[in-house]
C-alpha positions as CSV (number, residue, x, y, z in Angstrom):
1,M,4.4,35.5,-13.8
2,P,0.6,36.0,-14.1
3,F,-1.7,33.7,-16.1
4,P,-1.8,34.6,-19.8
5,I,-5.6,34.5,-19.7
6,K,-7.7,36.6,-22.1
7,N,-11.1,35.7,-20.7
8,P,-12.1,37.9,-17.8
9,A,-14.4,35.3,-16.2
10,L,-11.7,32.7,-15.9
11,A,-9.2,35.3,-14.7
12,R,-11.6,36.3,-11.9
13,A,-12.1,32.7,-10.9
14,L,-8.3,32.1,-10.7
15,A,-7.8,35.2,-8.6
16,A,-10.6,34.2,-6.2
17,R,-8.9,30.9,-5.6
18,G,-5.5,32.4,-5.1
19,Y,-3.9,31.2,-8.3
20,N,-1.3,33.8,-9.0
21,D,1.7,31.9,-10.4
22,P,1.0,29.3,-13.2
23,T,2.8,26.0,-13.1
24,E,5.0,24.8,-16.0
25,V,2.3,22.6,-17.5
26,Q,-0.3,25.4,-17.3
27,L,2.0,27.8,-19.2
28,A,2.7,25.1,-21.8
29,V,-1.0,24.5,-22.6
30,L,-1.7,28.2,-22.8
31,A,1.1,28.9,-25.3
32,P,0.0,30.3,-28.7
33,E,1.2,27.1,-30.5
34,A,-1.1,24.9,-28.3
35,E,-4.3,26.9,-29.0
36,D,-7.1,24.8,-30.5
37,R,-4.8,21.8,-31.1
38,D,-4.8,18.3,-29.9
39,L,-2.4,17.9,-27.0
40,L,-0.4,14.9,-25.7
41,V,0.8,16.1,-22.3
42,S,3.0,14.3,-19.7
43,A,3.5,16.0,-16.3
44,Q,4.3,14.8,-12.8
45,T,1.6,14.5,-10.2
46,G,0.7,17.6,-8.3
47,S,1.6,20.0,-11.1
48,G,-1.9,21.4,-11.7
49,K,-3.0,19.3,-14.7
50,T,-6.7,19.6,-14.0
51,V,-6.6,23.4,-14.1
52,A,-4.3,23.2,-17.1
53,F,-6.7,21.3,-19.3
54,G,-9.6,23.4,-18.0
55,L,-7.8,26.5,-19.2
56,A,-6.8,24.9,-22.5
57,L,-10.5,24.2,-23.2
58,A,-11.5,27.8,-22.9
59,S,-10.3,28.8,-26.4
60,T,-12.6,26.1,-27.9
61,I,-15.8,26.4,-26.0
62,L,-15.6,30.0,-24.7
63,G,-13.5,32.0,-27.1
64,D,-13.7,35.7,-26.5
65,A,-17.2,35.5,-24.9
66,E,-17.5,36.0,-21.1
67,R,-20.2,33.4,-20.7
68,L,-20.8,30.0,-22.2
69,P,-23.8,29.7,-24.6
70,A,-27.0,27.9,-23.6
71,T,-26.9,24.3,-24.7
72,I,-28.6,21.0,-24.0
73,L,-25.9,18.6,-25.3
74,P,-22.5,18.8,-23.6
75,L,-19.6,20.6,-25.3
76,V,-16.8,18.9,-23.4
77,L,-16.3,15.3,-22.1
78,V,-13.7,14.5,-19.5
79,I,-12.9,10.9,-18.8
80,A,-11.1,9.9,-15.5
81,P,-10.0,6.4,-14.3
82,T,-11.4,6.4,-10.8
83,R,-14.5,7.8,-9.1
84,E,-12.5,9.9,-6.7
85,L,-10.5,11.6,-9.5
86,A,-13.7,12.2,-11.5
87,L,-15.4,13.9,-8.6
88,Q,-12.3,15.9,-7.9
89,V,-12.1,17.1,-11.6
90,H,-15.8,17.9,-11.4
91,A,-15.2,20.1,-8.4
92,E,-12.2,21.9,-10.0
93,L,-14.0,22.6,-13.3
94,T,-17.1,23.8,-11.4
95,W,-15.3,26.7,-9.7
96,L,-13.2,27.4,-12.8
97,Y,-16.2,27.9,-15.1
98,E,-18.7,29.1,-12.4
99,Q,-18.4,32.8,-13.3
100,A,-18.7,31.9,-17.0
101,G,-22.1,30.3,-16.4
102,G,-20.8,26.7,-16.9
103,R,-22.8,23.7,-15.8
104,V,-20.7,20.6,-15.0
105,V,-22.3,17.2,-14.4
106,S,-20.5,14.1,-13.0
107,C,-21.3,10.5,-14.1
108,V,-19.5,7.9,-11.9
109,G,-20.2,4.4,-10.7
110,G,-21.7,4.0,-7.3
111,M,-23.9,7.1,-7.6
112,D,-27.5,7.5,-8.5
113,A,-27.7,6.9,-12.3
114,R,-31.3,8.2,-12.6
115,R,-30.2,11.5,-11.0
116,E,-27.4,11.8,-13.5
117,Q,-29.8,11.2,-16.3
118,R,-32.1,14.0,-15.1
119,L,-29.1,16.4,-14.9
120,L,-28.0,15.4,-18.5
121,A,-31.5,15.9,-19.8
122,A,-31.6,19.4,-18.2
123,G,-28.5,20.4,-20.2
124,C,-24.9,21.0,-19.3
125,H,-21.6,22.2,-20.8
126,I,-19.1,19.7,-19.4
127,V,-19.5,16.1,-18.4
128,V,-17.0,14.4,-16.2
129,G,-17.2,10.6,-15.6
130,T,-15.6,7.2,-15.4
131,P,-15.4,5.0,-18.6
132,G,-18.0,2.4,-17.5
133,R,-20.7,4.8,-16.4
134,L,-20.2,7.0,-19.5
135,Q,-20.5,4.0,-21.8
136,D,-23.7,3.0,-20.0
137,H,-25.3,6.4,-20.4
138,I,-24.4,6.5,-24.1
139,N,-25.9,3.1,-24.7
140,R,-29.1,4.2,-22.9
141,G,-29.3,7.4,-24.9
142,A,-29.0,9.6,-21.9
143,L,-25.6,11.0,-23.1
144,K,-25.3,12.3,-26.6
145,L,-22.0,13.6,-28.0
146,D,-23.3,15.1,-31.2
147,E,-22.2,18.6,-30.2
148,C,-19.1,17.6,-28.3
149,E,-16.2,19.9,-29.3
150,A,-13.4,18.4,-27.0
151,V,-12.6,15.2,-25.2
152,V,-10.1,15.0,-22.4
153,L,-8.5,11.8,-21.2
154,D,-7.1,12.4,-17.7
155,E,-4.6,9.8,-16.4
156,A,-4.8,7.9,-19.6
157,D,-2.1,5.4,-18.6
158,E,-4.1,4.4,-15.5
159,M,-7.2,3.8,-17.6
160,L,-5.3,1.4,-19.8
161,D,-3.8,-0.3,-16.9
162,L,-7.3,-0.9,-15.4
163,G,-8.5,-2.5,-18.6
164,F,-10.7,0.4,-19.9
165,K,-9.3,0.2,-23.5
166,D,-12.6,-1.1,-25.0
167,E,-14.7,1.5,-23.2
168,L,-12.4,4.3,-24.3
169,E,-12.5,3.3,-27.9
170,F,-16.3,3.1,-27.7
171,I,-16.6,6.6,-26.2
172,L,-14.1,8.2,-28.6
173,S,-15.9,6.6,-31.6
174,A,-19.2,8.1,-30.4
175,A,-17.7,11.6,-30.4
176,P,-17.5,13.7,-33.6
177,E,-14.2,13.3,-35.6
178,S,-13.8,17.1,-35.7
179,R,-13.4,17.3,-31.9
180,R,-10.2,18.3,-30.0
181,T,-8.6,15.4,-28.1
182,L,-6.5,16.3,-25.1
183,L,-4.6,13.4,-23.6
184,F,-3.0,13.9,-20.1
185,S,-0.8,11.2,-18.6
186,A,2.1,11.0,-16.1
187,T,4.1,8.9,-18.5
188,I,3.8,8.4,-22.2
189,A,4.1,4.6,-22.6
190,R,3.8,2.7,-25.9
191,E,0.1,2.1,-25.4
192,I,-0.5,5.8,-24.8
193,A,1.4,6.7,-27.9
194,N,-0.6,4.2,-30.0
195,L,-3.9,5.6,-28.6
196,A,-2.7,9.2,-29.5
197,R,-1.9,8.2,-33.0
198,K,-5.3,6.6,-33.5
199,Y,-7.5,9.3,-32.1
200,Q,-5.5,12.5,-32.3
201,Q,-4.7,14.7,-35.3
202,N,-1.4,16.7,-35.5
203,A,-1.1,16.6,-31.7
204,L,1.4,18.8,-29.9
205,R,3.4,16.8,-27.4
206,I,4.3,18.6,-24.2
207,D,6.8,17.1,-21.7
208,T,7.2,19.2,-18.6
209,V,9.5,16.9,-16.6
210,A,12.6,15.0,-17.5
211,R,12.2,11.3,-17.9
212,N,13.3,9.1,-15.0
213,Q,13.4,12.3,-12.8
214,P,12.0,11.8,-9.3
215,H,9.8,14.4,-7.7
216,A,12.1,17.1,-6.3
217,D,9.7,18.1,-3.5
218,I,9.5,14.7,-1.9
219,E,12.0,13.3,0.5
220,Y,12.2,9.5,0.5
221,R,13.2,7.4,3.6
222,A,13.3,3.6,3.8
223,I,12.5,2.4,7.3
224,R,14.0,-0.9,8.5
225,V,11.5,-2.9,10.6
226,G,10.9,-6.5,11.5
227,G,8.5,-8.4,9.2
228,H,6.2,-9.1,12.2
229,E,6.4,-5.5,13.4
230,I,5.1,-3.5,10.4
231,E,2.1,-2.4,12.4
232,Q,4.2,-1.3,15.4
233,G,6.6,0.6,13.2
234,L,3.7,2.3,11.5
235,V,2.3,3.4,14.8
236,N,5.6,4.9,15.9
237,L,6.1,6.7,12.6
238,L,2.6,8.3,12.8
239,R,3.3,9.3,16.4
240,F,6.7,10.7,15.7
241,H,5.8,12.8,12.7
242,D,2.3,13.8,14.0
243,S,1.1,15.1,10.6
244,R,-1.7,14.3,8.2
245,A,-0.8,11.0,6.6
246,L,-1.9,8.6,3.8
247,V,-1.0,5.0,4.4
248,F,-1.0,2.6,1.4
249,C,-1.7,-1.1,1.7
250,S,-1.8,-3.8,-1.0
251,T,-5.1,-5.5,0.0
252,R,-8.5,-4.7,1.4
253,D,-7.9,-7.0,4.3
254,T,-4.8,-5.2,5.4
255,V,-6.7,-1.9,5.2
256,R,-9.5,-3.2,7.5
257,H,-7.0,-4.6,10.0
258,L,-4.8,-1.5,10.2
259,H,-7.8,0.8,10.3
260,A,-9.3,-1.1,13.2
261,S,-6.0,-1.3,15.0
262,L,-5.3,2.5,14.7
263,L,-8.8,3.3,15.9
264,A,-8.3,1.1,18.9
265,R,-5.0,2.9,19.7
266,G,-6.7,6.3,19.6
267,F,-5.9,7.6,16.2
268,N,-8.4,9.6,14.1
269,A,-8.3,7.3,11.1
270,V,-10.5,6.6,8.1
271,A,-10.3,3.8,5.5
272,L,-10.5,4.0,1.7
273,S,-10.8,0.9,-0.5
274,G,-12.8,-0.5,-3.4
275,E,-15.2,-2.4,-1.1
276,L,-16.7,0.8,0.4
277,S,-19.6,2.5,-1.2
278,Q,-19.0,5.8,-3.0
279,S,-20.7,7.8,-0.2
280,E,-18.4,6.2,2.4
281,R,-15.3,6.9,0.2
282,N,-16.4,10.5,-0.2
283,T,-16.9,10.9,3.6
284,A,-13.5,9.5,4.3
285,L,-11.8,11.9,1.9
286,N,-13.7,14.9,3.1
287,A,-12.8,14.0,6.7
288,L,-9.1,14.0,5.7
289,R,-9.3,17.2,3.7
290,E,-11.2,19.0,6.5
291,G,-8.9,17.9,9.3
292,R,-11.4,15.7,11.1
293,A,-9.2,12.7,10.4
294,Q,-5.4,12.6,10.6
295,V,-4.7,9.2,9.0
296,C,-6.2,7.5,5.9
297,I,-5.5,3.8,5.3
298,A,-6.1,3.1,1.6
299,T,-5.4,0.7,-1.3
300,D,-4.1,1.9,-4.6
301,V,-7.6,3.3,-5.4
302,A,-6.4,6.5,-3.8
303,A,-3.1,6.6,-5.6
304,R,-4.3,8.4,-8.8
305,G,-5.0,12.1,-9.1
306,L,-6.3,12.8,-5.6
307,D,-5.5,16.3,-4.5
308,L,-5.0,16.5,-0.7
309,P,-3.4,20.0,-0.3
310,D,-2.3,19.6,3.4
311,L,-1.0,16.1,3.1
312,D,2.6,16.0,4.3
313,L,3.3,12.3,4.7
314,V,2.8,9.2,2.6
315,I,3.7,5.8,4.1
316,H,4.0,2.6,2.1
317,A,3.0,-0.1,4.7
318,D,3.2,-2.6,1.8
319,L,5.7,-2.3,-1.0
320,P,4.3,-1.1,-4.3
321,T,4.1,-3.6,-7.1
322,N,6.1,-1.5,-9.6
323,K,7.8,1.8,-10.3
324,A,4.6,3.5,-11.6
325,S,2.7,2.6,-8.4
326,L,5.5,3.9,-6.2
327,L,5.6,7.3,-8.0
328,H,1.8,7.7,-8.1
329,R,1.4,6.7,-4.5
330,S,4.1,9.1,-3.4
331,G,2.8,11.8,-5.6
332,R,-0.1,12.4,-3.2
333,T,2.3,14.6,-1.1
334,G,4.7,17.3,-2.3
335,R,2.0,18.9,-4.4
336,A,1.7,22.5,-5.7
337,G,5.2,23.5,-4.5
338,R,4.8,22.1,-1.0
339,K,7.4,19.8,0.5
340,G,6.4,16.2,1.4
341,M,7.9,13.1,2.9
342,C,7.5,9.5,1.7
343,L,8.3,6.6,4.1
344,V,8.7,3.0,2.8
345,L,8.5,0.2,5.4
346,V,11.0,-2.5,4.5
347,S,11.3,-5.9,6.3
348,P,14.6,-7.8,6.1
349,S,13.2,-10.3,3.6
350,K,12.0,-7.6,1.2
351,R,15.1,-5.4,1.4
352,R,16.5,-6.5,-2.0
353,R,13.2,-6.0,-3.7
354,A,12.9,-2.5,-2.1
355,E,16.4,-1.5,-3.3
356,L,15.5,-2.6,-6.9
357,L,12.2,-0.7,-6.8
358,L,13.8,2.5,-5.6
359,G,16.7,2.1,-8.0
360,S,14.3,1.7,-11.0
361,A,12.6,5.0,-10.0
362,N,16.0,6.7,-9.7
363,I,15.3,7.5,-6.0
364,E,18.0,7.8,-3.4
365,A,16.3,7.0,-0.1
366,I,17.7,7.5,3.3
367,W,17.8,4.2,5.2
368,Q,17.0,4.5,8.9
369,D,15.4,2.6,11.8
370,P,11.9,3.5,13.1
371,P,11.7,5.9,16.1
372,T,11.7,4.4,19.6
373,A,9.3,5.2,22.4
374,A,11.9,7.4,24.0
375,Q,12.4,9.4,20.8
376,I,8.7,9.9,20.5
377,K,8.3,11.1,24.0
378,A,11.1,13.6,23.5
379,R,9.3,14.8,20.3
380,D,6.1,15.2,22.3
381,Q,7.9,17.4,24.8
382,E,9.1,19.6,22.0
383,R,5.6,19.9,20.5
384,L,4.1,20.7,23.8
385,L,6.6,23.5,24.5
386,E,5.9,25.0,21.0
387,D,2.1,24.5,21.1
388,E,0.1,27.6,20.4
389,I,-1.9,27.0,23.6
390,L,1.1,28.2,25.5
391,T,2.2,31.0,23.1
392,A,-1.3,32.5,22.4
393,A,-2.3,35.6,24.3
394,P,-4.7,34.6,27.2
395,S,-8.1,36.2,27.5
396,E,-9.4,38.0,30.7
397,D,-11.6,35.0,31.6
398,E,-8.6,32.6,31.2
399,L,-6.4,34.9,33.4
400,A,-9.1,35.1,36.1
401,L,-9.5,31.3,36.1
402,G,-5.8,30.9,36.2
403,A,-5.6,33.1,39.3
404,K,-8.2,31.0,41.1
405,L,-6.2,27.8,40.2
406,L,-3.0,29.4,41.6
407,E,-4.9,30.1,44.9
408,R,-5.6,26.4,45.3
409,Q,-2.6,24.7,43.7
410,D,1.0,25.7,43.1
411,A,2.4,26.3,39.6
412,A,4.2,23.0,39.4
413,T,1.1,21.0,40.1
414,I,-0.9,22.9,37.5
415,A,1.8,22.4,34.9
416,A,1.8,18.7,35.6
417,A,-1.9,18.6,35.2
418,L,-1.6,20.4,31.9
419,I,1.0,17.8,30.7
420,R,-1.3,14.9,31.7
421,L,-4.2,16.6,29.8
422,Y,-2.0,17.0,26.8
423,R,-0.8,13.4,26.8
424,S,-4.3,11.9,27.5
425,H,-5.4,12.1,23.8
426,L,-2.1,10.8,22.4
427,P,-1.8,7.1,21.4
428,E,0.8,5.1,23.2
429,P,3.9,4.3,21.1
430,A,4.6,0.7,20.3
431,N,7.7,-1.4,21.2
432,V,9.7,-2.0,18.1
433,T,12.7,-4.3,17.8
434,I,15.3,-2.4,15.8
435,Q,16.8,-4.8,13.3
436,A,19.8,-3.3,11.6
437,H,20.7,-5.2,8.4
438,A,23.7,-4.2,6.5
439,P,23.3,-3.7,2.7
440,R,24.2,-6.6,0.6
441,E,27.7,-6.8,-0.8
442,P,28.0,-7.1,-4.6
443,F,28.5,-10.6,-5.8
444,A,32.1,-11.5,-6.5
445,A,33.0,-12.9,-9.9
446,R,32.9,-16.7,-9.9
447,P,36.3,-18.2,-10.4
448,E,36.8,-20.3,-13.5
449,R,36.5,-24.0,-12.9
450,G,39.4,-26.3,-13.6
451,P,39.2,-29.7,-15.3
452,R,36.9,-32.1,-13.5
453,P,38.8,-35.0,-11.9
454,A,38.2,-38.4,-13.3
455,R,35.6,-40.4,-11.4
456,E,36.8,-43.6,-9.8
457,N,35.0,-46.8,-10.5
458,A,34.1,-47.2,-6.8
459,P,30.7,-48.4,-5.8
460,F,28.2,-45.7,-4.7
461,E,27.8,-45.6,-1.0
462,R,24.6,-43.9,0.3
463,P,25.4,-41.7,3.4
464,V,23.9,-42.9,6.7
465,R,20.7,-40.8,7.4
466,E,21.0,-39.0,10.7
467,N,18.6,-36.9,12.7
468,T,20.4,-33.7,11.5
469,P,20.1,-33.6,7.7
470,Y,20.4,-29.8,7.7
471,E,23.0,-27.8,9.5
472,R,23.4,-24.1,8.7
473,R,25.8,-22.8,11.3
474,T,29.1,-24.2,12.5
475,D,30.2,-21.2,14.6
476,N,29.7,-20.9,18.4
477,A,27.2,-18.1,18.3
478,P,24.5,-18.3,21.1
479,M,21.4,-19.9,19.8
480,A,17.9,-20.7,21.2
481,W,16.0,-23.9,20.4
482,F,12.4,-24.1,19.2
483,R,10.2,-27.0,18.2
484,S,7.2,-27.8,16.0
485,P,5.1,-30.9,16.0
486,I,5.8,-31.7,12.4
487,G,8.3,-34.5,11.5
488,R,9.2,-36.9,8.8
489,K,5.7,-38.5,8.9
490,H,4.3,-35.1,7.9
491,N,6.9,-34.7,5.0
492,A,8.8,-32.1,6.9
493,D,11.6,-30.7,4.8
494,P,14.0,-27.6,5.2
495,K,13.0,-26.5,1.7
496,W,9.6,-25.3,2.8
497,L,10.3,-25.0,6.6
498,I,12.9,-22.3,6.3
499,P,10.8,-19.8,4.2
500,L,7.8,-20.5,6.5
501,I,9.9,-19.9,9.7
502,C,11.3,-16.6,8.2
503,R,7.9,-15.3,7.2
504,L,6.2,-16.1,10.5
505,G,9.0,-14.9,12.7
506,G,10.2,-11.9,10.6
507,I,13.8,-13.2,10.5
508,T,16.3,-14.0,7.8
509,K,17.9,-17.3,6.8
510,A,21.2,-16.3,8.4
511,E,19.5,-16.2,11.8
512,I,18.4,-19.9,11.6
513,G,20.8,-22.5,12.9
514,A,20.6,-26.2,13.0
515,I,17.4,-28.0,11.9
516,R,16.8,-31.5,13.3
517,I,13.9,-33.4,11.8
518,F,12.6,-36.4,13.8
519,D,9.8,-38.7,13.1
520,R,7.1,-36.7,14.9
521,E,8.7,-33.3,15.5
522,T,11.2,-30.8,14.2
523,K,13.7,-28.8,16.4
524,F,15.6,-25.8,15.1
525,E,17.9,-23.1,16.4
526,I,17.3,-19.3,16.2
527,S,20.0,-16.7,16.8
528,A,19.8,-15.5,20.5
529,P,19.7,-11.7,19.7
530,V,16.4,-12.2,17.8
531,A,15.0,-15.2,19.7
532,E,12.8,-13.0,22.0
533,A,11.3,-11.1,19.0
534,F,10.8,-14.4,17.2
535,A,9.0,-15.9,20.2
536,A,6.7,-12.9,20.3
537,A,5.9,-13.1,16.5
538,I,5.0,-16.8,16.5
539,T,2.6,-16.3,19.5
540,A,0.9,-13.3,17.9
541,P,-2.9,-13.6,17.3
542,G,-3.8,-14.9,13.9
543,V,-0.6,-17.0,13.4
544,T,-1.9,-20.4,12.5
545,D,0.3,-21.6,9.7
546,L,2.7,-23.5,11.9
547,L,2.7,-24.3,15.6
548,V,6.0,-23.3,17.1
549,E,7.0,-23.2,20.8
550,P,10.3,-22.8,22.7
551,S,12.2,-26.1,23.4
552,T,15.4,-27.5,24.6
553,A,18.3,-29.0,22.6
554,P,17.8,-32.5,21.4
555,G,19.0,-34.9,24.1
556,A,19.4,-32.1,26.7
557,G,16.2,-32.9,28.6
558,P,16.2,-35.1,31.8
559,A,16.5,-38.8,31.3
560,R,13.1,-40.6,31.5
561,D,12.9,-43.6,33.8
562,P,10.9,-46.2,31.9
563,G,10.3,-48.2,35.1
564,P,10.0,-52.0,35.3
565,R,8.8,-53.6,32.1
566,P,5.7,-55.7,32.7
567,E,6.0,-59.4,32.2
568,K,4.6,-60.8,29.0
569,T,1.9,-63.4,29.4
570,K,1.7,-66.2,26.8
571,F,-1.8,-66.9,25.4
572,I,-2.7,-70.5,25.9
573,R,-5.4,-71.8,23.7
574,P,-8.0,-73.8,25.7
575,A,-8.1,-77.6,24.9
576,R,-10.8,-78.9,22.6
577,P,-13.2,-81.1,24.5
578,E,-12.7,-84.8,23.9
579,G,-14.8,-86.1,21.1
580,G,-15.5,-82.7,19.7
581,K,-15.2,-81.7,16.1
582,P,-12.1,-79.8,15.0
583,T,-12.6,-76.2,14.1
584,E,-12.2,-74.8,10.5
585,Q,-8.9,-73.1,11.6
586,E,-7.5,-76.4,12.9
587,R,-8.4,-78.2,9.7
588,R,-6.6,-75.6,7.6
589,R,-3.5,-75.7,9.7
590,K,-3.5,-79.6,9.4
591,N,-3.9,-79.4,5.6
592,K,-1.0,-76.9,5.4
593,V,1.3,-79.2,7.4
594,L,0.4,-82.2,5.2
595,K,1.2,-80.1,2.0
596,K,4.6,-79.2,3.4
597,T,5.3,-82.9,4.3
598,Y,4.3,-84.4,1.0
């Protein structure tokens, strides 16, 4: 179905960009009942919302004319939550209104504010910016909204989550009351509805996706991996899928660490976080869009609104904080009708949290283990055999050079050299310990308690304190002993030792055996199947929370020969010389004896 566009300039712009079939949200905003009205729109990520509100504005600022009128003050103001999204909206509206003579100016933090002031003073039709920078330009008098005919709030829920409520109210109050207000959001929460009631008039609500409906074009997979092997699992996933990927982390420190690690392994990776300058963030995104980088490690700053058309893979190295973050992160793939894949790395200690998170988003994920080195090498062989370097028709120069090679070497040697050349630029896969953890069984109903037996009037007897105050396992499963130089004198207690051991070693409570706390050290058992991975985790660089090393069972070491005990020598006080005066200590001792006698 073609776009129902009356304006020829916009129609030509859409055709030049290959927009032939409108999406559901684009058809909804172009319907006759939505013309020149305030709109409250909710649509899933990747559904073409930017082009949708760009087309919806045409009836207000362009009408039947083919070109926009000359103006100094802006006619449209678009507010976006992040710098990246604002710059992306600026680029989309620029090509959409280019043939109509539209001038679009961006105003975002991190860019040259004086340059933005000069562009605003020269006149423009549309201004796109972030709330803080727009408020700053309004306060300085560089941005005047006296002739503003429409205001668009893109990703309004994210702006409220980021704490821009005061800035939004200030900007909306500065615009004329007769303006159109278009509010676009992925979800219509209570705060969004309150904002719409306050600043919109007779708004038309448009819902283009069923509530609690996951993205149909995204396949979700939960990857089981040890807590200390998140990085190794990430490396193997990137090698196995070999596609453009966006990896999300929860902190800037994790972004720096993973970015440096992937670069050292040979990946073409870029980083994206709030600590980078705007020019550095733009460079990273352009490298990913243009194919010069294959992997982008990012915080949630990249989760909103970024359009990466060829992105096939999203990986959650750290679990999202909530359902909205999960959906917006994952929505960077599977856009504009393309299929995408979302991988969630889940350690054993966070499995329950991951299940609750996926369940709240109504997502049925496929649980699987990370690919092994053997599976990755088999996948490399398949890609090599299907590579276009082997299927493309050779040129005459290539055939001539091939004939010279065959004169010097046989075909098998040349093929082996080709394989070595192909593998030389591939990062090595990592060794990952597959830890299969069965899903938790539902909790059984607690049986009703009977009457409590009467307590006998027997004296309370405190149990004798032994060296084994904590025993977890009574079976005969094979175990390995470890020790830490922390004992009773350091307030060692299983209540805080067990979570610390689980976190450092990437294991669960069920894999910890007996814990024996002595005066100056603590010895504990680890299940033998995971003991080797536990030993590798506690000796990894950067693990300084607790010193742990392999040990023997208490009392299992060789008996120590104390040797002959040295004879004690009694101190003999030298005799006072005859006629000498008694010392002060002797006088005190004499007086003490006299007091006891009398």
